[in-house]
N, C-alpha and C positions, 0 to 999 in steps of 0.2 A: 504494500500500500504506500503510495507516495505521500509526501508531506502535505501537498495540496489537497489530496483526497481526505486525509485525516482532518485537516482544517475544515474542509467543507462539511464533513460528517459531524464534527463537534459543533460547528455553527448551526447546522440543521437541528441537532439535538437541543441546543440552547433556545433556538427559535420556538420549538415545540413546548418547552417548559415555560417560557416567558409569555408568549402570546396564546391566548385562548381564542379559537374561532368564534365569531358571533353569528354567522349565518351559514346554513347548509342549503345549497341549491342543487336540485336533482333534475336531470333530464327525465322525461317520462318514458319515451319509446326506446326500448332496449336497456332500461334500468328498472323502472317501476313495473313496466310491462315487458312481455317477452320480446317485443320488437316485431312480432308477427301481426299482420293485418289480414283479417278474414273478409273476403269480398264475396259478393254475389253479383248478379247482373245489374243490380241498381247501384253498386258501389261498395265502399267500405262500411261494414256493419259492426264488427266486433274487434276488440283487443283482448289479450290475455294478461291478467294480473295475478300476482301471487297472494297467498293467504297470510304469510308471516310478517310482511314488511310493516304493517300498521303497529304491531307490538314494539318493534325497534324504534319507530318514529316517536311513539308515545314516551318511551324510556328516556329519550334525549331532549324532548321538546321543552322541558323546563330550563335547559342549559343553552339552547341555541335556537335561533329563528330558522324555521324550515319553510322552504317554498320550492315550487316546481316550475320548469319551463318545458315547452314543447314546440317543435318546428312543424308539426303535422297539422296544417290548417284544415284539411278535409276530415280528419278524425279528432279534431280538437274537442268537440262536445263530449266525446266518449272519455277522453283524458280528463276533461274538466269535471265530469260527473264523478269519476273515481277519486280524484284529488280532493274535491269538496266533500265527498263522503268521508274521507279520512280527516277532514277538518283543516285543510291547508289551502293556500292560494296557489294559483297557476297563472302563468303568463304565456301568451303565444309569441315566441321569439324565433324568427326564421334563422336558419343557420348562417345566412349572410349578415345578420344583425347581432350575432352573439358576442363578438368582440366588443362592439359598442356597448352592449348591455352590461357586460362585466366591468367595463371601465368606470362605471358610476359607483362601484362598491369600494370599500376600504380593502386593505391588504389582509383581512382576516376571514376570507370566504373559503369554505370548503365546497368543491364542486364534484358531483358524481356524474360521469357521462360515459358513453360507449363508442362514439363514432369518431371519424377523422377530425371533423370540425371541433368536437369536444376536446380532442387531444391537443389541439392548438391552444385552447383556453387553459389547459392544465399548467402551462408555464406562467400564466398570468395570475393565478390564484394562490392562496396560502397553502392549500393542501388539496390533492386530487385523488379521486377514487374511481376505479373502473370495475365492472362486474367481470367475472371469469370469462364470459363469452363475448366480451367486447372485441372490436377489431384490434389487430396487432399494434397499430399506432397508439391507441389509447392504453393498451396494456404496458407497452414499453415506456410511456411517459408518466403513468400514474404513480403517485406516492404509495398507494396501497391497492392491491387487486384482491377482490374477494375470492373465496373458494367456491362460492355459489354462483349459479347463473342468474341472469336477470329474471324476475318474476318467479324465482325459486329460492328466495331468501337472501339475495344479494344486498338488498337495502337493509334488511334486518342485521345482517353481518356487518355492513358498513357502520350502522348506528352503534352496534356494540363495540366496534373498533374505536370509533370516535369517543365513546363514553370512557373506555379504558385509557386511551391515549391522552385525551385532553381534559377530561373531567374527573380523573382519578377515582373512578368507581368500578 
């Protein structure tokens, strides 16, 4: 291990101990949902969501503000229904607008995403998380990768990781 690598690792550890994230922003499709879209001849009808994620979100919601984003304008009402049922807010943010969206936040945001555009945001936020089945670009750039797939407990696992890492519980 080089001296520079040791320095960067130490600096990263110190950052984690000093700064506590204040906001957790999650992409919906491919993170909260499986990323699969079920179509019939009239168009997009359904998305698949997991059963365990709500428990994790509840466990950390007293420590960190949680919100969701989606770039899926045609399926937004489906995502909105699920997120509002969970008790959180969601914004429609196109992939071409994500960089601008994240610029308005402080340096203490955690972002969980799965796609190429999400992976570009990972370098601009405090901490980044990708589900196990994210594309390789996201997995390579994420600070933490879950052992679970999207819609199969990845959000729950991410919440437990944040709870243990930043909120000492």
